N, C-alpha and C positions, 0 to 999 in steps of 0.2 A: 630840468632836467631832474630834479625831485618828485616834479609832477608827474613825468612821464613815468617815474620808476612807479610812482604809487597807483598811476591807472593800471600799469602792467600788474601789478601785484594786486590789485583789484579784479583785474579780469581772471588772471589764473586763480583766485581764489574762489570767481565766480564758477570755472570751468570746475575747480575740484569740488564744489558744493553740487553741482550739476553731476560728476561723475560719483560723487558719495552718494546721492538721491537715487542714481541709476544702479548701484551696485546693491543699496539699500533694498531695491523691487526685486533685482536678480535673487539675492540673499532669502526675501522671503516665498519667491516661486520656488527655490531650490528646497526650503523646507516643506513648503507643501508638497511638493513633487517626493521630496523624503516620505511624508508622513500617509500618502498615497500608497506609496510602494510596500512600506510597513506593513499597511492595512490589507493591502495585497497579498503580501504575503504570508501574511496571519490565517487571512480566509484559505490560501492554498494550503498551509498547514492543515487545517481544519478540513479540508476535502481530504487530504491525503491520511488524514487519522480516520474518517469516515470511510474512505475504500478500504485501508485495512482493519477494521471493524467488520464490516461488512465478508470481506475475505476468509478473515478466523472464522466468524461463524459459518460461512459454508466449506471451511476447511475439517471444524468439527462436526459438522454434520456428516461429511462424506465418511472422516475416521469411524463414524457411528456406525454408520450403513455399512462399511468395508467389513466391522468387527462382527456385526449380526450376517453379513453373507459368509463369512470364513466359519463361523462356529455351524452354519445351516449346509457348507461345503463340507465340514469334518465331521458333522451329523450325517449326511449322506454318504459319504466314504465309507463309515462305519456300518452303516443298513448295508451298503455292497459289499464289506466284507462278510458280515453276517449270512448275505445271500451266499457268496462265494464259498464258504464252510458248508452251510447246508447244502448245497449241489455237489460238494466235495463227500461230504456223510452220503449223500444221495448213491451217488457212483459205487462206495465202499459199501454201502448194503446193497445194491443192486449185483455188485461181484460177490460179494458173500452168498446172496441167493444163488446165483448161476450156480455156484461151487457145491452149493448145496442140494442141488436137485438131482 
C-alpha cells in the first residue's frame, strides 16, 4: 500500500513537473510576444508622431500662404476701391463740364 502511494505520488510529481515546464515555456512565449507588441506599439507611436509633425508643417505652410493671399486680396480690393473712387470723380467732372458748357 505504501509503495503504491509512493509510485502514485511520484507519477503526480512527474506530471506536475512536466506541467510546470510547459507553463514555463508558455510564460516565456507570452513574455516574448508582449515585448514584440510593446516594440510594435512604440514603432506605431513613432509613426503617428512623424505623421503629426508632417501634418503640422503642412498646416503652417497653408497658414502662411493663406495670410499672403489674404494680404494680396485686401490690397487688390483697396486698388479697386481707388479705381471706383476715380471713376466717380470722372463722372462728377464730366457732369460739371457739361453744366458749364
